[in-house]
C-alpha positions as CSV (number, residue, x, y, z in Angstrom):
1,Q,59.1,-14.8,139.1
2,V,59.0,-11.1,138.5
3,Q,59.9,-8.1,140.7
4,L,58.6,-4.7,140.7
5,V,60.0,-1.9,142.3
6,E,58.6,1.7,142.4
7,S,59.8,5.2,143.0
8,G,58.9,8.7,142.8
9,G,56.0,9.2,145.2
10,G,55.7,12.1,147.8
11,L,54.0,15.1,149.0
12,V,52.8,17.8,146.4
13,Q,50.5,20.7,146.2
14,A,47.5,20.6,144.1
15,G,48.3,21.6,140.5
16,G,51.9,20.2,141.0
17,S,53.5,17.2,139.2
18,L,55.3,13.8,140.1
19,R,56.7,11.3,138.0
20,L,56.5,7.7,139.2
21,S,58.9,4.8,137.9
22,C,58.5,1.3,138.3
23,V,61.5,-1.1,137.4
24,A,60.8,-4.8,136.5
25,S,63.2,-7.7,136.8
26,G,63.2,-11.3,136.6
27,R,61.3,-13.0,133.7
28,I,60.6,-9.9,132.1
29,F,60.6,-11.3,128.8
30,S,57.0,-12.6,129.2
31,I,55.7,-9.3,130.2
32,D,53.2,-7.7,127.7
33,V,50.7,-5.5,129.7
34,M,51.9,-3.2,132.6
35,G,50.2,-0.5,134.4
36,W,49.3,1.6,137.3
37,Y,46.8,1.0,140.0
38,R,46.2,3.2,142.7
39,Q,44.2,2.8,146.1
40,A,43.1,5.6,148.4
41,R,42.2,5.1,151.9
42,G,38.9,3.5,152.3
43,K,38.4,2.5,148.9
44,Q,38.9,-0.2,146.2
45,R,42.0,-0.3,144.1
46,E,41.4,1.2,140.7
47,L,43.2,1.0,137.6
48,V,44.9,4.4,136.6
49,A,46.6,3.6,133.2
50,G,48.1,0.7,131.1
51,I,50.2,0.2,128.5
52,T,50.9,-2.8,126.2
53,S,54.7,-3.9,125.1
54,G,53.6,-2.3,121.6
55,G,52.8,1.1,123.5
56,S,48.9,1.0,123.3
57,T,47.5,3.0,126.3
58,N,44.4,3.3,128.4
59,Y,43.5,5.5,131.2
60,A,41.2,6.0,134.0
61,D,38.6,8.8,133.0
62,S,39.4,10.7,136.1
63,V,43.0,11.1,134.7
64,K,42.8,11.3,131.0
65,G,44.4,14.7,130.0
66,R,46.6,14.7,133.0
67,F,48.5,11.7,133.5
68,T,50.7,10.2,130.6
69,I,51.9,6.3,131.1
70,S,55.0,5.6,129.0
71,R,57.4,2.3,128.8
72,D,61.1,2.2,128.2
73,N,61.6,-1.7,127.2
74,A,65.2,-1.4,127.0
75,K,65.3,-0.4,130.7
76,N,62.7,-2.6,131.6
77,T,60.9,0.4,133.2
78,I,57.3,1.9,133.0
79,Y,56.5,5.8,134.1
80,L,53.5,7.6,135.1
81,Q,53.8,11.2,134.5
82,M,51.0,12.9,136.6
83,N,50.5,16.5,136.1
84,T,47.8,19.2,137.5
85,L,47.5,16.9,140.3
86,K,44.3,16.9,142.5
87,P,43.8,16.4,146.1
88,E,41.5,13.3,145.1
89,D,44.6,11.7,143.2
90,T,46.0,11.0,146.9
91,A,46.5,7.0,147.0
92,V,49.1,4.7,147.1
93,Y,50.1,3.9,143.8
94,Y,51.0,0.2,142.5
95,C,52.9,-0.9,139.6
96,H,51.5,-4.2,138.0
97,A,52.4,-6.6,135.5
98,A,49.6,-8.5,133.7
99,M,50.5,-12.2,134.1
100,S,49.6,-15.6,135.6
101,P,49.8,-15.0,138.4
102,D,49.6,-11.0,138.4
103,Y,52.6,-9.2,140.0
104,W,52.6,-6.1,142.2
105,G,55.2,-3.8,143.5
106,Q,55.0,-2.6,146.9
107,G,53.2,0.8,146.3
108,T,54.3,4.2,146.6
109,Q,52.5,6.9,148.4
110,V,51.3,10.0,146.5
111,T,49.8,12.9,148.9
112,V,48.3,15.9,147.2
113,S,47.6,18.7,149.3
114,S,45.0,21.5,148.8
């Protein structure tokens, strides 16, 4: 079992920044790939960014150059630094651990006002 707890969401004006955190606990030694997904109202959940235990990263085209994913293996935590936020970034953001089965956090709301 793995537990993922997100924090750091909130309301911000367009152009602002937020940093999301996700702390993992449980069988964390078996986690290689972790990431952030988001789901806007009425839309499907989509990948925002992913990171491996070795530090390799990938990003959705819509966030490249604005968002940065990072990982602190000693703290069992991943982060998502979000800069130059846009109203279209408004969504519930979920932390994800790619395992069998997959694990998800409870989600944290990010709202960007125009």
